[in-house]
C-alpha positions in Angstrom: 0.0 0.0 0.0 1.3 3.4 -0.9 0.7 5.2 2.4 1.5 8.9 2.2 2.1 10.2 5.7 1.7 13.8 4.8 0.3 16.7 6.7 -3.1 17.8 5.4 -2.7 16.9 1.7 -3.4 13.3 1.0 -6.8 11.7 1.5 -7.1 10.2 5.0 -9.1 7.4 6.4 -9.4 6.6 10.1 -8.9 3.1 11.5 -12.0 2.1 13.4 -12.6 -0.1 16.4 -10.4 0.3 19.4 -12.1 -2.4 21.4 -14.6 0.0 22.9 -18.4 -0.2 23.0 -19.3 2.1 20.2 -22.4 0.6 18.6 -21.6 1.6 15.0 -18.1 0.2 15.3 -19.2 -3.1 17.0 -21.9 -3.6 14.3 -19.5 -3.2 11.5 -16.9 -5.3 13.3 -19.4 -8.1 13.9 -20.3 -8.3 10.2 -16.7 -8.3 9.0 -15.6 -10.9 11.5 -18.6 -13.1 10.6 -17.7 -13.0 6.9 -14.0 -13.3 7.6 -14.5 -16.5 9.7 -16.7 -18.0 6.9 -13.8 -17.5 4.5 -11.0 -18.3 7.0 -9.5 -14.9 6.4 -7.3 -13.7 9.2 -7.6 -10.1 10.4 -5.1 -8.2 12.4 -3.8 -4.7 13.0 -0.8 -3.7 10.9 2.3 -3.1 12.9 2.7 0.5 13.7 -0.9 1.4 13.1 -3.3 1.6 16.0 -7.1 2.0 16.2 -8.0 5.7 15.9 -5.0 6.5 13.7 -5.5 8.4 10.5 -3.9 6.9 7.4 -3.3 8.8 4.1 -2.9 7.7 0.5 -3.8 8.5 -3.1 -5.3 5.1 -4.0 -8.9 5.0 -5.1 -10.2 3.6 -1.8 -9.4 7.0 -0.2 -11.9 8.7 -2.5 -14.6 6.0 -1.9 -14.5 5.4 1.8 -14.5 7.5 5.0 -13.2 4.7 7.3 -11.4 1.4 7.2 -11.7 -1.4 9.7 -8.8 -3.1 11.4 -6.2 -2.4 8.6 -5.8 -0.3 5.6 -6.3 -1.9 2.1 -3.2 -3.4 0.5 -2.5 -5.0 -2.9 -3.5 -8.4 -1.7 -6.9 -7.1 -0.7 -7.3 -5.4 -4.1 -6.5 -8.7 -5.9 -9.1 -10.5 -3.8 -11.7 -7.8 -4.5 -11.0 -8.1 -8.3 -11.3 -11.9 -8.1 -14.6 -11.7 -6.4 -15.9 -9.1 -8.9 -15.1 -11.3 -11.8 -17.5 -14.0 -10.5 -20.4 -11.6 -9.8 -19.9 -8.7 -12.2 -22.8 -9.7 -14.5 -25.2 -10.0 -11.6 -24.1 -6.7 -10.0 -24.2 -5.0 -13.4 -27.9 -6.1 -13.9 -28.9 -5.0 -10.4 -27.2 -1.6 -10.7 -28.4 -0.9 -14.3 -32.0 -1.9 -13.5 -32.1 0.6 -10.6 -30.6 3.4 -12.8 -32.8 2.7 -15.9 -36.0 2.5 -13.9 -35.3 6.0 -12.6 -34.2 7.4 -15.9 -36.3 10.4 -17.2 -36.8 8.5 -20.5 -35.1 5.7 -22.4 -33.1 8.0 -24.7 -29.4 7.5 -24.7 -28.7 10.9 -23.2 -31.1 10.4 -20.3 -29.7 6.9 -19.6 -26.2 8.3 -19.7 -27.2 11.1 -17.2 -28.1 8.3 -14.8 -24.9 6.4 -15.5 -22.8 9.5 -15.0 -24.4 10.0 -11.6 -23.6 13.7 -11.4 -24.9 15.7 -8.5 -28.5 16.8 -8.6 -27.8 19.0 -5.6 -24.5 20.1 -4.1 -22.7 17.4 -2.0 -23.3 17.4 1.7 -20.8 19.8 3.4 -18.6 18.5 6.3 -15.8 20.0 8.4 -14.0 16.7 8.1 -11.7 16.8 5.0 -12.0 13.1 4.3 -15.7 13.0 4.6 -16.0 16.0 2.4 -13.7 14.4 -0.2 -15.7 11.2 -0.3 -19.0 13.3 -0.6 -17.5 15.3 -3.5 -16.5 12.1 -5.3 -19.8 10.2 -4.8 -20.7 10.1 -8.5 -20.5 7.5 -11.2 -19.6 4.0 -9.8 -18.4 5.6 -6.6 -22.1 6.4 -6.1 -23.8 3.4 -7.8 -22.1 0.6 -6.0 -23.4 2.1 -2.7 -26.8 3.4 -3.7 -27.9 0.8 -6.1 -26.3 -2.3 -4.6 -25.0 -2.2 -1.0 -27.7 0.1 0.4 -30.3 -2.2 -1.1 -29.0 -5.0 1.1 -26.9 -6.9 -1.5 -23.4 -8.1 -0.7 -20.8 -10.6 -2.1 -20.1 -13.9 -0.3 -18.8 -17.3 -1.0 -21.3 -19.5 -2.8 -23.2 -22.2 -0.9 -22.2 -25.8 -1.6 -23.4 -27.1 -5.0 -26.8 -28.8 -5.0 -27.6 -31.7 -7.3 -30.3 -31.1 -9.9 -31.2 -34.2 -11.8 -32.2 -32.4 -15.0 -29.2 -30.0 -15.2 -26.5 -31.7 -13.2 -24.6 -30.0 -10.4 -25.2 -26.2 -10.1 -24.2 -23.7 -7.5 -27.0 -22.5 -5.3 -27.4 -18.8 -5.5 -29.1 -17.2 -2.5 -30.9 -14.5 -4.4 -29.4 -13.8 -7.8 -30.7 -16.0 -10.7 -28.6 -18.9 -11.8 -26.7 -18.4 -15.0 -24.3 -20.5 -17.0 -21.4 -18.6 -15.4 -22.6 -19.6 -11.9 -21.6 -23.2 -12.4 -17.9 -22.5 -11.9 -17.9 -19.4 -9.7 -16.6 -19.2 -6.1 -18.5 -16.0 -5.1 -22.2 -15.3 -5.3 -24.6 -12.6 -4.1 -26.8 -12.6 -1.1 -29.4 -10.1 0.0 -29.7 -9.3 3.7 -33.1 -9.0 5.4 -32.6 -5.3 6.0 -30.6 -2.5 4.4 -27.3 -1.5 6.0 -26.5 1.9 7.4 -24.6 4.5 5.5 -21.6 4.0 7.9 -21.4 0.3 6.8 -21.1 1.2 3.1 -18.7 4.1 3.8 -16.3 1.7 5.6 -13.8 -0.1 3.4 -14.0 -3.9 3.1 -12.8 -6.3 0.4 -16.5 -7.3 -0.3 -17.6 -3.7 -0.6 -14.9 -2.9 -3.1 -15.7 -6.1 -5.1 -19.0 -4.4 -5.9 -17.2 -1.2 -6.9 -14.9 -3.1 -9.3 -17.9 -4.9 -10.8 -19.6 -1.6 -11.5 -16.4 0.0 -12.8 -15.7 -2.8 -15.3 -19.2 -2.7 -16.8 -21.2 0.6 -16.3 -18.0 2.6 -15.7 -16.2 1.2 -18.7 -19.0 0.6 -21.2 -21.7 3.0 -20.1 -21.9 4.6 -23.5 -22.4 1.3 -25.3 -24.9 0.1 -22.8 -27.0 3.3 -22.9 -27.0 3.0 -26.8 -28.0 -0.7 -26.6 -30.9 0.0 -24.2 -32.1 3.1 -26.1 -32.0 1.2 -29.4 -34.3 -1.5 -28.0 -36.5 1.1 -26.5 -37.3 -0.9 -23.3 -35.9 -1.3 -19.9 -37.0 -4.9 -19.3 -35.0 -7.5 -17.3 -34.1 -9.2 -20.6 -32.8 -6.0 -22.2 -30.7 -5.1 -19.2 -29.2 -8.6 -19.0 -28.3 -8.5 -22.6 -26.8 -5.0 -22.2 -24.5 -6.2 -19.4 -23.4 -9.3 -21.3 -23.3 -8.0 -24.9 -22.6 -4.3 -24.6 -20.5 -4.4 -21.4 -18.9 -7.9 -22.1 -19.3 -8.9 -18.5 -19.1 -12.6 -19.5 -15.6 -12.0 -20.8 -16.2 -11.9 -24.6 -13.8 -10.0 -26.8 -15.1 -6.4 -27.0 -15.9 -4.8 -30.3 -14.6 -1.4 -31.4 -16.0 1.1 -29.0 -17.9 4.2 -30.0 -16.4 7.7 -29.4 -17.4 9.0 -26.0 -20.0 11.7 -25.8 -19.0 15.0 -24.3 -19.9 14.8 -20.6 -21.4 17.6 -18.6 -18.9 19.3 -16.4 -15.9 17.6 -18.0 -13.3 20.1 -16.7 -10.9 18.7 -14.1 -9.9 20.2 -10.8 -7.9 19.4 -7.7 -9.8 18.3 -4.5 
């Protein structure tokens, strides 16, 4: 991990959970420990970093999350998130795109792209905390969608249940919520939907599973949003079948070789600036 221990310049996340009785901290810790034990993943504080410390860096996580739990993300964590996302990116793409398309003003390409871009309808919430303000300012595009359209609706990534035998189709992985697909037969990770929605603090805290959802969004909606918007607009409908086809054909979530991509449209507010 490229930690930048600088004064007041690099994005900073705070290490949560000092062993106290804070309800928010204990709730997040309980969820992470439960999932960690299920995958036999060992958690431990990094040497030299203590609960309550602020850590700084310029990696993408510092623009997506306000806090991290137990330890800051490292390259091994990122590789695990990417591996998880490859198993579930088609399912996550469908869930995110369905939510965006259903709330689109119309099914024209421009209106769909407006939803994919996820620009601010109102100014971001102001905070005196520089890291919270930084994350609020960057909550657009997939930085926004993986939280609003996936995590906050109760979805999360987990290891698949043991395969169940189906006499007509052979052995298939049992998916808790997401529909079974040909890709599901060889995957390690699946989706599950919790009984209730998580709190904002849960999705604003870094975890390998949370970031798997981000990578799934970024490799589909983030990378092929223009193609997907055109695909859906050409069909003139936002049905489940159209959205599934858009994710698999236009966004190539199944791993097919991509076709030549169309030129990107001019985005609103395309000028860049420093946070």
